[in-house]
C-alpha angles and dihedrals in degrees: 000000000000099000132146140175122200130180127196121194122177135149086267106041147021113205135171123185126186115187133183110183091191095054135115102251096275112158140180110179129175118165101143090248118094098206094045087051088051094050091048094046089050091051092049095045096051099036089051087229116145103230133182119179131173117179137170130174150150098257136024090236093054092048094048093046097044094044088055091048091049093045090049091050090049091052092049091048094047091051090057112180090351093235113176097356119142087234095195130068141165134181144167122217129188120208111182104286096003133081118194134184130200128189122183138184115187090194099126099258110113116220136135137197111188118184110171110145103211123181102200134058093240139026105215104310099341126088113236091234088061091050091056092042091051092060093041092050092048090053091048096049095043091047089233139136106239117181116181127180134175103205094192143339144130106217116073093207091052092048094055093042092051093050091047091053091046090051091048094053090045093051089049089053096045093046094048120110116244111207090209092060109082100178142012110325097240134094086222091061092234137071 
């Protein structure tokens, strides 16, 4: 089973993440921020990852950033040596007025391109800077390329929800085992 548990304790936050890549989409999320909980629950539900997160902290920014870092680390740990994974994934998701695209490479090279044109300064109870930083931090800690785009839309909540669903489906695809792959999916022999 591809399961991990990661804890992060700093002077600013206390975070615990349990992740099962081969789950059924079960989630139990408590970060103290309703919209961050929603994003994480959406990712768990549509990736079919079982995900449990408890997080407390002094500031919303620190919690969002460090949850993403801890989740990214948990993903990297659960993938282990990445034998037989598809490695790449891409998906589009529509959410009412919004169309989002996610493209992922789990190849060990951290990079993110986040293009979500948001109009407001917050979505629900989360600052838009923290939304962008969440996805960037997750890419960094999971050593993944994560490219997220909202191609169009009018409602900021729908834009972020669409891109979260697209990321979830893409992670499910990239983490899945391909029976035709019999080693690490890289011409270099390592990821």
